[in-house]
PDB file of all heavy atoms in Angstrom:
ATOM      1  N   MET A   1      99.085 101.640  73.539  1.00  0.00           N
ATOM      2  CA  MET A   1      98.332 102.078  74.690  1.00  0.00           C
ATOM      3  C   MET A   1      98.285 103.604  74.635  1.00  0.00           C
ATOM      4  O   MET A   1      99.310 104.264  74.534  1.00  0.00           O
ATOM      5  CB  MET A   1      99.016 101.613  75.967  1.00  0.00           C
ATOM      6  CG  MET A   1      98.225 101.944  77.182  1.00  0.00           C
ATOM      7  SD  MET A   1      98.908 101.371  78.737  1.00  0.00           S
ATOM      8  CE  MET A   1      99.083  99.661  78.478  1.00  0.00           C
ATOM      9  N   GLY A   2      97.083 104.140  74.714  1.00  0.00           N
ATOM     10  CA  GLY A   2      96.917 105.577  74.593  1.00  0.00           C
ATOM     11  C   GLY A   2      96.686 106.268  75.925  1.00  0.00           C
ATOM     12  O   GLY A   2      96.587 105.636  76.983  1.00  0.00           O
ATOM     13  N   SER A   3      96.596 107.568  75.855  1.00  0.00           N
ATOM     14  CA  SER A   3      96.441 108.383  77.066  1.00  0.00           C
ATOM     15  C   SER A   3      95.114 108.111  77.779  1.00  0.00           C
ATOM     16  O   SER A   3      95.056 108.134  79.011  1.00  0.00           O
ATOM     17  CB  SER A   3      96.562 109.866  76.725  1.00  0.00           C
ATOM     18  OG  SER A   3      95.561 110.249  75.799  1.00  0.00           O
ATOM     19  N   ILE A   4      94.052 107.846  77.037  1.00  0.00           N
ATOM     20  CA  ILE A   4      92.753 107.575  77.666  1.00  0.00           C
ATOM     21  C   ILE A   4      92.808 106.259  78.434  1.00  0.00           C
ATOM     22  O   ILE A   4      92.291 106.159  79.557  1.00  0.00           O
ATOM     23  CB  ILE A   4      91.627 107.555  76.610  1.00  0.00           C
ATOM     24  CG1 ILE A   4      91.451 108.958  76.035  1.00  0.00           C
ATOM     25  CG2 ILE A   4      90.319 107.055  77.215  1.00  0.00           C
ATOM     26  CD1 ILE A   4      90.491 109.044  74.872  1.00  0.00           C
ATOM     27  N   THR A   5      93.466 105.273  77.859  1.00  0.00           N
ATOM     28  CA  THR A   5      93.608 103.975  78.532  1.00  0.00           C
ATOM     29  C   THR A   5      94.400 104.126  79.828  1.00  0.00           C
ATOM     30  O   THR A   5      94.010 103.590  80.869  1.00  0.00           O
ATOM     31  CB  THR A   5      94.304 102.964  77.606  1.00  0.00           C
ATOM     32  OG1 THR A   5      93.552 102.855  76.401  1.00  0.00           O
ATOM     33  CG2 THR A   5      94.423 101.606  78.269  1.00  0.00           C
ATOM     34  N   VAL A   6      95.496 104.853  79.770  1.00  0.00           N
ATOM     35  CA  VAL A   6      96.330 105.063  80.960  1.00  0.00           C
ATOM     36  C   VAL A   6      95.561 105.846  82.018  1.00  0.00           C
ATOM     37  O   VAL A   6      95.560 105.488  83.194  1.00  0.00           O
ATOM     38  CB  VAL A   6      97.644 105.784  80.595  1.00  0.00           C
ATOM     39  CG1 VAL A   6      98.426 106.161  81.834  1.00  0.00           C
ATOM     40  CG2 VAL A   6      98.481 104.914  79.678  1.00  0.00           C
ATOM     41  N   TYR A   7      94.877 106.906  81.609  1.00  0.00           N
ATOM     42  CA  TYR A   7      94.106 107.726  82.550  1.00  0.00           C
ATOM     43  C   TYR A   7      93.011 106.894  83.211  1.00  0.00           C
ATOM     44  O   TYR A   7      92.816 106.962  84.425  1.00  0.00           O
ATOM     45  CB  TYR A   7      93.508 108.930  81.820  1.00  0.00           C
ATOM     46  CG  TYR A   7      92.942 109.975  82.745  1.00  0.00           C
ATOM     47  CD1 TYR A   7      93.769 110.915  83.355  1.00  0.00           C
ATOM     48  CD2 TYR A   7      91.578 110.033  83.012  1.00  0.00           C
ATOM     49  CE1 TYR A   7      93.259 111.877  84.196  1.00  0.00           C
ATOM     50  CE2 TYR A   7      91.054 110.997  83.861  1.00  0.00           C
ATOM     51  CZ  TYR A   7      91.899 111.913  84.444  1.00  0.00           C
ATOM     52  OH  TYR A   7      91.395 112.858  85.285  1.00  0.00           O
ATOM     53  N   SER A   8      92.317 106.082  82.429  1.00  0.00           N
ATOM     54  CA  SER A   8      91.260 105.223  82.966  1.00  0.00           C
ATOM     55  C   SER A   8      91.818 104.206  83.949  1.00  0.00           C
ATOM     56  O   SER A   8      91.208 103.915  84.981  1.00  0.00           O
ATOM     57  CB  SER A   8      90.535 104.494  81.834  1.00  0.00           C
ATOM     58  OG  SER A   8      89.880 105.417  81.008  1.00  0.00           O
ATOM     59  N   HIS A   9      92.986 103.673  83.637  1.00  0.00           N
ATOM     60  CA  HIS A   9      93.635 102.727  84.541  1.00  0.00           C
ATOM     61  C   HIS A   9      93.992 103.406  85.869  1.00  0.00           C
ATOM     62  O   HIS A   9      93.767 102.837  86.945  1.00  0.00           O
ATOM     63  CB  HIS A   9      94.891 102.157  83.890  1.00  0.00           C
ATOM     64  CG  HIS A   9      95.668 101.254  84.783  1.00  0.00           C
ATOM     65  ND1 HIS A   9      95.242  99.993  85.115  1.00  0.00           N
ATOM     66  CD2 HIS A   9      96.843 101.442  85.414  1.00  0.00           C
ATOM     67  CE1 HIS A   9      96.120  99.443  85.927  1.00  0.00           C
ATOM     68  NE2 HIS A   9      97.101 100.303  86.119  1.00  0.00           N
ATOM     69  N   LEU A  10      94.516 104.616  85.805  1.00  0.00           N
ATOM     70  CA  LEU A  10      94.866 105.345  87.029  1.00  0.00           C
ATOM     71  C   LEU A  10      93.624 105.665  87.862  1.00  0.00           C
ATOM     72  O   LEU A  10      93.667 105.633  89.091  1.00  0.00           O
ATOM     73  CB  LEU A  10      95.636 106.620  86.685  1.00  0.00           C
ATOM     74  CG  LEU A  10      97.003 106.395  86.058  1.00  0.00           C
ATOM     75  CD1 LEU A  10      97.609 107.721  85.613  1.00  0.00           C
ATOM     76  CD2 LEU A  10      97.932 105.656  86.994  1.00  0.00           C
ATOM     77  N   GLN A  11      92.511 105.952  87.210  1.00  0.00           N
ATOM     78  CA  GLN A  11      91.249 106.161  87.921  1.00  0.00           C
ATOM     79  C   GLN A  11      90.816 104.878  88.617  1.00  0.00           C
ATOM     80  O   GLN A  11      90.428 104.893  89.786  1.00  0.00           O
ATOM     81  CB  GLN A  11      90.143 106.604  86.966  1.00  0.00           C
ATOM     82  CG  GLN A  11      90.245 108.009  86.480  1.00  0.00           C
ATOM     83  CD  GLN A  11      89.174 108.302  85.462  1.00  0.00           C
ATOM     84  OE1 GLN A  11      88.999 107.571  84.486  1.00  0.00           O
ATOM     85  NE2 GLN A  11      88.441 109.371  85.685  1.00  0.00           N
ATOM     86  N   ALA A  12      90.871 103.770  87.898  1.00  0.00           N
ATOM     87  CA  ALA A  12      90.429 102.489  88.448  1.00  0.00           C
ATOM     88  C   ALA A  12      91.295 102.047  89.621  1.00  0.00           C
ATOM     89  O   ALA A  12      90.804 101.413  90.554  1.00  0.00           O
ATOM     90  CB  ALA A  12      90.447 101.425  87.353  1.00  0.00           C
ATOM     91  N   CYS A  13      92.562 102.395  89.593  1.00  0.00           N
ATOM     92  CA  CYS A  13      93.483 102.030  90.676  1.00  0.00           C
ATOM     93  C   CYS A  13      93.346 102.959  91.886  1.00  0.00           C
ATOM     94  O   CYS A  13      93.917 102.685  92.936  1.00  0.00           O
ATOM     95  CB  CYS A  13      94.922 102.089  90.184  1.00  0.00           C
ATOM     96  SG  CYS A  13      95.309 100.817  89.003  1.00  0.00           S
ATOM     97  N   GLY A  14      92.626 104.064  91.714  1.00  0.00           N
ATOM     98  CA  GLY A  14      92.453 104.996  92.815  1.00  0.00           C
ATOM     99  C   GLY A  14      93.548 106.039  92.919  1.00  0.00           C
ATOM    100  O   GLY A  14      93.610 106.786  93.890  1.00  0.00           O
ATOM    101  N   ILE A  15      94.399 106.112  91.925  1.00  0.00           N
ATOM    102  CA  ILE A  15      95.473 107.096  91.940  1.00  0.00           C
ATOM    103  C   ILE A  15      94.933 108.477  91.581  1.00  0.00           C
ATOM    104  O   ILE A  15      95.382 109.487  92.102  1.00  0.00           O
ATOM    105  CB  ILE A  15      96.608 106.662  90.991  1.00  0.00           C
ATOM    106  CG1 ILE A  15      97.231 105.372  91.523  1.00  0.00           C
ATOM    107  CG2 ILE A  15      97.645 107.755  90.823  1.00  0.00           C
ATOM    108  CD1 ILE A  15      98.205 104.712  90.593  1.00  0.00           C
ATOM    109  N   ILE A  16      93.959 108.510  90.692  1.00  0.00           N
ATOM    110  CA  ILE A  16      93.327 109.774  90.290  1.00  0.00           C
ATOM    111  C   ILE A  16      91.893 109.779  90.800  1.00  0.00           C
ATOM    112  O   ILE A  16      91.120 108.875  90.509  1.00  0.00           O
ATOM    113  CB  ILE A  16      93.352 109.946  88.763  1.00  0.00           C
ATOM    114  CG1 ILE A  16      94.787 110.100  88.282  1.00  0.00           C
ATOM    115  CG2 ILE A  16      92.502 111.136  88.340  1.00  0.00           C
ATOM    116  CD1 ILE A  16      94.934 110.223  86.792  1.00  0.00           C
ATOM    117  N   ASN A  17      91.554 110.795  91.587  1.00  0.00           N
ATOM    118  CA  ASN A  17      90.185 110.980  92.074  1.00  0.00           C
ATOM    119  C   ASN A  17      89.502 111.939  91.119  1.00  0.00           C
ATOM    120  O   ASN A  17      89.753 113.133  91.145  1.00  0.00           O
ATOM    121  CB  ASN A  17      90.195 111.549  93.494  1.00  0.00           C
ATOM    122  CG  ASN A  17      88.800 111.786  94.036  1.00  0.00           C
ATOM    123  OD1 ASN A  17      87.812 111.466  93.396  1.00  0.00           O
ATOM    124  ND2 ASN A  17      88.724 112.352  95.210  1.00  0.00           N
ATOM    125  N   ASP A  18      88.633 111.419  90.282  1.00  0.00           N
ATOM    126  CA  ASP A  18      87.987 112.233  89.261  1.00  0.00           C
ATOM    127  C   ASP A  18      86.549 112.595  89.634  1.00  0.00           C
ATOM    128  O   ASP A  18      85.795 113.061  88.802  1.00  0.00           O
ATOM    129  CB  ASP A  18      88.015 111.487  87.925  1.00  0.00           C
ATOM    130  CG  ASP A  18      87.979 112.414  86.735  1.00  0.00           C
ATOM    131  OD1 ASP A  18      88.364 113.580  86.881  1.00  0.00           O
ATOM    132  OD2 ASP A  18      87.569 111.969  85.656  1.00  0.00           O
ATOM    133  N   HIS A  19      86.179 112.384  90.893  1.00  0.00           N
ATOM    134  CA  HIS A  19      84.839 112.747  91.344  1.00  0.00           C
ATOM    135  C   HIS A  19      84.721 114.265  91.440  1.00  0.00           C
ATOM    136  O   HIS A  19      85.698 114.957  91.711  1.00  0.00           O
ATOM    137  CB  HIS A  19      84.550 112.155  92.724  1.00  0.00           C
ATOM    138  CG  HIS A  19      84.384 110.669  92.714  1.00  0.00           C
ATOM    139  ND1 HIS A  19      83.162 110.064  92.616  1.00  0.00           N
ATOM    140  CD2 HIS A  19      85.294 109.660  92.768  1.00  0.00           C
ATOM    141  CE1 HIS A  19      83.310 108.756  92.622  1.00  0.00           C
ATOM    142  NE2 HIS A  19      84.608 108.475  92.707  1.00  0.00           N
ATOM    143  N   LEU A  20      83.532 114.784  91.212  1.00  0.00           N
ATOM    144  CA  LEU A  20      83.280 116.205  91.399  1.00  0.00           C
ATOM    145  C   LEU A  20      83.350 116.524  92.890  1.00  0.00           C
ATOM    146  O   LEU A  20      83.041 115.679  93.726  1.00  0.00           O
ATOM    147  CB  LEU A  20      81.896 116.581  90.866  1.00  0.00           C
ATOM    148  CG  LEU A  20      81.666 116.377  89.371  1.00  0.00           C
ATOM    149  CD1 LEU A  20      80.201 116.658  89.045  1.00  0.00           C
ATOM    150  CD2 LEU A  20      82.583 117.250  88.558  1.00  0.00           C
ATOM    151  N   GLU A  21      83.736 117.749  93.219  1.00  0.00           N
ATOM    152  CA  GLU A  21      83.818 118.129  94.630  1.00  0.00           C
ATOM    153  C   GLU A  21      82.462 118.055  95.316  1.00  0.00           C
ATOM    154  O   GLU A  21      82.390 117.872  96.520  1.00  0.00           O
ATOM    155  CB  GLU A  21      84.412 119.527  94.771  1.00  0.00           C
ATOM    156  CG  GLU A  21      85.886 119.557  94.456  1.00  0.00           C
ATOM    157  CD  GLU A  21      86.504 120.896  94.700  1.00  0.00           C
ATOM    158  OE1 GLU A  21      86.093 121.573  95.679  1.00  0.00           O
ATOM    159  OE2 GLU A  21      87.400 121.280  93.934  1.00  0.00           O
ATOM    160  N   SER A  22      81.384 118.169  94.559  1.00  0.00           N
ATOM    161  CA  SER A  22      80.042 118.094  95.135  1.00  0.00           C
ATOM    162  C   SER A  22      79.585 116.648  95.354  1.00  0.00           C
ATOM    163  O   SER A  22      78.572 116.415  96.004  1.00  0.00           O
ATOM    164  CB  SER A  22      79.048 118.825  94.234  1.00  0.00           C
ATOM    165  OG  SER A  22      79.051 118.247  92.943  1.00  0.00           O
ATOM    166  N   CYS A  23      80.319 115.679  94.842  1.00  0.00           N
ATOM    167  CA  CYS A  23      79.967 114.270  94.986  1.00  0.00           C
ATOM    168  C   CYS A  23      80.253 113.800  96.415  1.00  0.00           C
ATOM    169  O   CYS A  23      81.262 114.169  97.011  1.00  0.00           O
ATOM    170  CB  CYS A  23      80.782 113.433  93.997  1.00  0.00           C
ATOM    171  SG  CYS A  23      80.494 111.663  94.132  1.00  0.00           S
ATOM    172  N   PHE A  24      79.374 112.981  96.961  1.00  0.00           N
ATOM    173  CA  PHE A  24      79.543 112.516  98.335  1.00  0.00           C
ATOM    174  C   PHE A  24      80.806 111.671  98.502  1.00  0.00           C
ATOM    175  O   PHE A  24      81.359 111.585  99.594  1.00  0.00           O
ATOM    176  CB  PHE A  24      78.308 111.722  98.789  1.00  0.00           C
ATOM    177  CG  PHE A  24      78.170 110.358  98.148  1.00  0.00           C
ATOM    178  CD1 PHE A  24      78.638 109.228  98.804  1.00  0.00           C
ATOM    179  CD2 PHE A  24      77.586 110.217  96.902  1.00  0.00           C
ATOM    180  CE1 PHE A  24      78.520 107.976  98.218  1.00  0.00           C
ATOM    181  CE2 PHE A  24      77.462 108.967  96.316  1.00  0.00           C
ATOM    182  CZ  PHE A  24      77.933 107.848  96.977  1.00  0.00           C
ATOM    183  N   ARG A  25      81.295 111.054  97.434  1.00  0.00           N
ATOM    184  CA  ARG A  25      82.495 110.209  97.516  1.00  0.00           C
ATOM    185  C   ARG A  25      83.790 111.020  97.501  1.00  0.00           C
ATOM    186  O   ARG A  25      84.831 110.532  97.911  1.00  0.00           O
ATOM    187  CB  ARG A  25      82.517 109.221  96.351  1.00  0.00           C
ATOM    188  CG  ARG A  25      81.486 108.146  96.432  1.00  0.00           C
ATOM    189  CD  ARG A  25      81.822 107.102  97.461  1.00  0.00           C
ATOM    190  NE  ARG A  25      82.961 106.314  97.022  1.00  0.00           N
ATOM    191  CZ  ARG A  25      83.733 105.612  97.838  1.00  0.00           C
ATOM    192  NH1 ARG A  25      83.493 105.581  99.106  1.00  0.00           N
ATOM    193  NH2 ARG A  25      84.750 104.938  97.375  1.00  0.00           N
ATOM    194  N   TYR A  26      83.745 112.257  97.009  1.00  0.00           N
ATOM    195  CA  TYR A  26      84.956 113.055  96.840  1.00  0.00           C
ATOM    196  C   TYR A  26      85.718 113.216  98.152  1.00  0.00           C
ATOM    197  O   TYR A  26      86.878 112.840  98.257  1.00  0.00           O
ATOM    198  CB  TYR A  26      84.604 114.428  96.246  1.00  0.00           C
ATOM    199  CG  TYR A  26      85.813 115.312  96.060  1.00  0.00           C
ATOM    200  CD1 TYR A  26      86.595 115.188  94.922  1.00  0.00           C
ATOM    201  CD2 TYR A  26      86.166 116.262  97.008  1.00  0.00           C
ATOM    202  CE1 TYR A  26      87.706 115.990  94.735  1.00  0.00           C
ATOM    203  CE2 TYR A  26      87.278 117.056  96.840  1.00  0.00           C
ATOM    204  CZ  TYR A  26      88.045 116.922  95.701  1.00  0.00           C
ATOM    205  OH  TYR A  26      89.150 117.711  95.528  1.00  0.00           O
ATOM    206  N   GLN A  27      85.079 113.787  99.163  1.00  0.00           N
ATOM    207  CA  GLN A  27      85.755 114.018 100.441  1.00  0.00           C
ATOM    208  C   GLN A  27      86.135 112.717 101.125  1.00  0.00           C
ATOM    209  O   GLN A  27      87.178 112.618 101.761  1.00  0.00           O
ATOM    210  CB  GLN A  27      84.890 114.868 101.366  1.00  0.00           C
ATOM    211  CG  GLN A  27      84.806 116.324 100.963  1.00  0.00           C
ATOM    212  CD  GLN A  27      86.175 116.995 100.934  1.00  0.00           C
ATOM    213  OE1 GLN A  27      87.052 116.714 101.744  1.00  0.00           O
ATOM    214  NE2 GLN A  27      86.352 117.881  99.974  1.00  0.00           N
ATOM    215  N   GLU A  28      85.294 111.718 100.986  1.00  0.00           N
ATOM    216  CA  GLU A  28      85.576 110.413 101.574  1.00  0.00           C
ATOM    217  C   GLU A  28      86.867 109.828 101.003  1.00  0.00           C
ATOM    218  O   GLU A  28      87.711 109.314 101.738  1.00  0.00           O
ATOM    219  CB  GLU A  28      84.394 109.492 101.281  1.00  0.00           C
ATOM    220  CG  GLU A  28      84.401 108.194 102.028  1.00  0.00           C
ATOM    221  CD  GLU A  28      83.124 107.409 101.758  1.00  0.00           C
ATOM    222  OE1 GLU A  28      82.034 108.006 101.745  1.00  0.00           O
ATOM    223  OE2 GLU A  28      83.260 106.195 101.540  1.00  0.00           O
ATOM    224  N   LEU A  29      87.034 109.935  99.698  1.00  0.00           N
ATOM    225  CA  LEU A  29      88.233 109.394  99.052  1.00  0.00           C
ATOM    226  C   LEU A  29      89.469 110.239  99.342  1.00  0.00           C
ATOM    227  O   LEU A  29      90.560 109.700  99.514  1.00  0.00           O
ATOM    228  CB  LEU A  29      88.006 109.289  97.541  1.00  0.00           C
ATOM    229  CG  LEU A  29      86.960 108.264  97.130  1.00  0.00           C
ATOM    230  CD1 LEU A  29      86.674 108.378  95.642  1.00  0.00           C
ATOM    231  CD2 LEU A  29      87.395 106.864  97.492  1.00  0.00           C
ATOM    232  N   ILE A  30      89.307 111.551  99.396  1.00  0.00           N
ATOM    233  CA  ILE A  30      90.440 112.432  99.709  1.00  0.00           C
ATOM    234  C   ILE A  30      90.969 112.110 101.100  1.00  0.00           C
ATOM    235  O   ILE A  30      92.176 112.104 101.332  1.00  0.00           O
ATOM    236  CB  ILE A  30      90.026 113.922  99.609  1.00  0.00           C
ATOM    237  CG1 ILE A  30      89.788 114.307  98.155  1.00  0.00           C
ATOM    238  CG2 ILE A  30      91.082 114.832 100.228  1.00  0.00           C
ATOM    239  CD1 ILE A  30      91.001 114.232  97.263  1.00  0.00           C
ATOM    240  N   GLY A  31      90.079 111.815 102.026  1.00  0.00           N
ATOM    241  CA  GLY A  31      90.497 111.503 103.385  1.00  0.00           C
ATOM    242  C   GLY A  31      91.195 110.156 103.506  1.00  0.00           C
ATOM    243  O   GLY A  31      91.969 109.937 104.430  1.00  0.00           O
ATOM    244  N   GLN A  32      90.961 109.252 102.571  1.00  0.00           N
ATOM    245  CA  GLN A  32      91.519 107.903 102.649  1.00  0.00           C
ATOM    246  C   GLN A  32      92.844 107.748 101.931  1.00  0.00           C
ATOM    247  O   GLN A  32      93.622 106.857 102.249  1.00  0.00           O
ATOM    248  CB  GLN A  32      90.527 106.893 102.060  1.00  0.00           C
ATOM    249  CG  GLN A  32      89.286 106.719 102.863  1.00  0.00           C
ATOM    250  CD  GLN A  32      88.328 105.738 102.203  1.00  0.00           C
ATOM    251  OE1 GLN A  32      88.609 105.181 101.146  1.00  0.00           O
ATOM    252  NE2 GLN A  32      87.187 105.533 102.819  1.00  0.00           N
ATOM    253  N   THR A  33      93.111 108.575 100.941  1.00  0.00           N
ATOM    254  CA  THR A  33      94.288 108.362 100.100  1.00  0.00           C
ATOM    255  C   THR A  33      95.006 109.667  99.817  1.00  0.00           C
ATOM    256  O   THR A  33      94.521 110.749 100.139  1.00  0.00           O
ATOM    257  CB  THR A  33      93.901 107.757  98.740  1.00  0.00           C
ATOM    258  OG1 THR A  33      93.160 108.731  98.008  1.00  0.00           O
ATOM    259  CG2 THR A  33      93.079 106.500  98.893  1.00  0.00           C
ATOM    260  N   ASP A  34      96.130 109.542  99.180  1.00  0.00           N
ATOM    261  CA  ASP A  34      96.862 110.696  98.671  1.00  0.00           C
ATOM    262  C   ASP A  34      96.597 110.850  97.184  1.00  0.00           C
ATOM    263  O   ASP A  34      97.476 111.191  96.407  1.00  0.00           O
ATOM    264  CB  ASP A  34      98.367 110.520  98.902  1.00  0.00           C
ATOM    265  CG  ASP A  34      98.736 110.536 100.366  1.00  0.00           C
ATOM    266  OD1 ASP A  34      98.013 111.189 101.141  1.00  0.00           O
ATOM    267  OD2 ASP A  34      99.736 109.906 100.738  1.00  0.00           O
ATOM    268  N   ALA A  35      95.368 110.574  96.774  1.00  0.00           N
ATOM    269  CA  ALA A  35      95.013 110.586  95.353  1.00  0.00           C
ATOM    270  C   ALA A  35      95.211 111.978  94.764  1.00  0.00           C
ATOM    271  O   ALA A  35      95.034 112.995  95.426  1.00  0.00           O
ATOM    272  CB  ALA A  35      93.548 110.172  95.183  1.00  0.00           C
ATOM    273  N   VAL A  36      95.548 111.980  93.504  1.00  0.00           N
ATOM    274  CA  VAL A  36      95.659 113.223  92.755  1.00  0.00           C
ATOM    275  C   VAL A  36      94.248 113.664  92.406  1.00  0.00           C
ATOM    276  O   VAL A  36      93.400 112.858  92.070  1.00  0.00           O
ATOM    277  CB  VAL A  36      96.467 112.991  91.454  1.00  0.00           C
ATOM    278  CG1 VAL A  36      96.497 114.240  90.607  1.00  0.00           C
ATOM    279  CG2 VAL A  36      97.867 112.519  91.782  1.00  0.00           C
ATOM    280  N   HIS A  37      93.976 114.960  92.521  1.00  0.00           N
ATOM    281  CA  HIS A  37      92.666 115.454  92.120  1.00  0.00           C
ATOM    282  C   HIS A  37      92.842 116.671  91.234  1.00  0.00           C
ATOM    283  O   HIS A  37      93.851 117.347  91.275  1.00  0.00           O
ATOM    284  CB  HIS A  37      91.777 115.772  93.329  1.00  0.00           C
ATOM    285  CG  HIS A  37      92.363 116.769  94.263  1.00  0.00           C
ATOM    286  ND1 HIS A  37      93.288 116.441  95.233  1.00  0.00           N
ATOM    287  CD2 HIS A  37      92.177 118.104  94.370  1.00  0.00           C
ATOM    288  CE1 HIS A  37      93.632 117.532  95.906  1.00  0.00           C
ATOM    289  NE2 HIS A  37      92.974 118.542  95.397  1.00  0.00           N
ATOM    290  N   LYS A  38      91.856 116.912  90.407  1.00  0.00           N
ATOM    291  CA  LYS A  38      91.920 118.021  89.469  1.00  0.00           C
ATOM    292  C   LYS A  38      91.827 119.337  90.217  1.00  0.00           C
ATOM    293  O   LYS A  38      91.082 119.481  91.177  1.00  0.00           O
ATOM    294  CB  LYS A  38      90.762 117.932  88.476  1.00  0.00           C
ATOM    295  CG  LYS A  38      90.875 116.795  87.515  1.00  0.00           C
ATOM    296  CD  LYS A  38      89.727 116.839  86.530  1.00  0.00           C
ATOM    297  CE  LYS A  38      89.834 115.738  85.521  1.00  0.00           C
ATOM    298  NZ  LYS A  38      88.743 115.796  84.550  1.00  0.00           N
ATOM    299  N   HIS A  39      92.595 120.308  89.746  1.00  0.00           N
ATOM    300  CA  HIS A  39      92.524 121.653  90.300  1.00  0.00           C
ATOM    301  C   HIS A  39      91.615 122.505  89.429  1.00  0.00           C
ATOM    302  O   HIS A  39      91.546 122.322  88.219  1.00  0.00           O
ATOM    303  CB  HIS A  39      93.912 122.293  90.342  1.00  0.00           C
ATOM    304  CG  HIS A  39      94.817 121.661  91.341  1.00  0.00           C
ATOM    305  ND1 HIS A  39      94.727 121.920  92.689  1.00  0.00           N
ATOM    306  CD2 HIS A  39      95.812 120.765  91.211  1.00  0.00           C
ATOM    307  CE1 HIS A  39      95.634 121.231  93.332  1.00  0.00           C
ATOM    308  NE2 HIS A  39      96.314 120.504  92.457  1.00  0.00           N
ATOM    309  N   LYS A  40      90.945 123.436  90.049  1.00  0.00           N
ATOM    310  CA  LYS A  40      90.128 124.377  89.301  1.00  0.00           C
ATOM    311  C   LYS A  40      91.046 125.315  88.541  1.00  0.00           C
ATOM    312  O   LYS A  40      92.206 125.521  88.894  1.00  0.00           O
ATOM    313  CB  LYS A  40      89.244 125.197  90.251  1.00  0.00           C
ATOM    314  CG  LYS A  40      88.231 124.364  90.993  1.00  0.00           C
ATOM    315  CD  LYS A  40      87.462 125.243  91.936  1.00  0.00           C
ATOM    316  CE  LYS A  40      86.559 124.405  92.806  1.00  0.00           C
ATOM    317  NZ  LYS A  40      85.970 125.175  93.887  1.00  0.00           N
ATOM    318  N   ASP A  41      90.542 125.923  87.477  1.00  0.00           N
ATOM    319  CA  ASP A  41      91.340 126.887  86.717  1.00  0.00           C
ATOM    320  C   ASP A  41      91.804 127.995  87.637  1.00  0.00           C
ATOM    321  O   ASP A  41      91.067 128.478  88.486  1.00  0.00           O
ATOM    322  CB  ASP A  41      90.508 127.486  85.579  1.00  0.00           C
ATOM    323  CG  ASP A  41      90.209 126.471  84.490  1.00  0.00           C
ATOM    324  OD1 ASP A  41      90.952 125.463  84.410  1.00  0.00           O
ATOM    325  OD2 ASP A  41      89.265 126.677  83.719  1.00  0.00           O
ATOM    326  N   GLY A  42      93.048 128.370  87.499  1.00  0.00           N
ATOM    327  CA  GLY A  42      93.603 129.463  88.308  1.00  0.00           C
ATOM    328  C   GLY A  42      94.279 129.010  89.574  1.00  0.00           C
ATOM    329  O   GLY A  42      94.874 129.802  90.285  1.00  0.00           O
ATOM    330  N   GLU A  43      94.231 127.732  89.901  1.00  0.00           N
ATOM    331  CA  GLU A  43      94.907 127.246  91.118  1.00  0.00           C
ATOM    332  C   GLU A  43      96.322 126.839  90.803  1.00  0.00           C
ATOM    333  O   GLU A  43      96.664 126.393  89.787  1.00  0.00           O
ATOM    334  CB  GLU A  43      94.160 126.069  91.723  1.00  0.00           C
ATOM    335  CG  GLU A  43      92.920 126.475  92.429  1.00  0.00           C
ATOM    336  CD  GLU A  43      92.299 125.305  93.190  1.00  0.00           C
ATOM    337  OE1 GLU A  43      92.797 124.162  93.096  1.00  0.00           O
ATOM    338  OE2 GLU A  43      91.316 125.522  93.873  1.00  0.00           O
TER     339      GLU A  43
END
C-alpha cells in the first residue's frame, strides 16, 4: 500500500479536505468537520 492509496483513502473518508478554498464545498466541509486542510506556503 503506497502513499497515494493512503492519501486517497483519507480524502474519501473525509479526514483530508482537499478542495480549493475557492470551491463552494470547502467552507461547507470545514464547518462540518475537523478535517485537515492544506496550508498555503509560509503558514
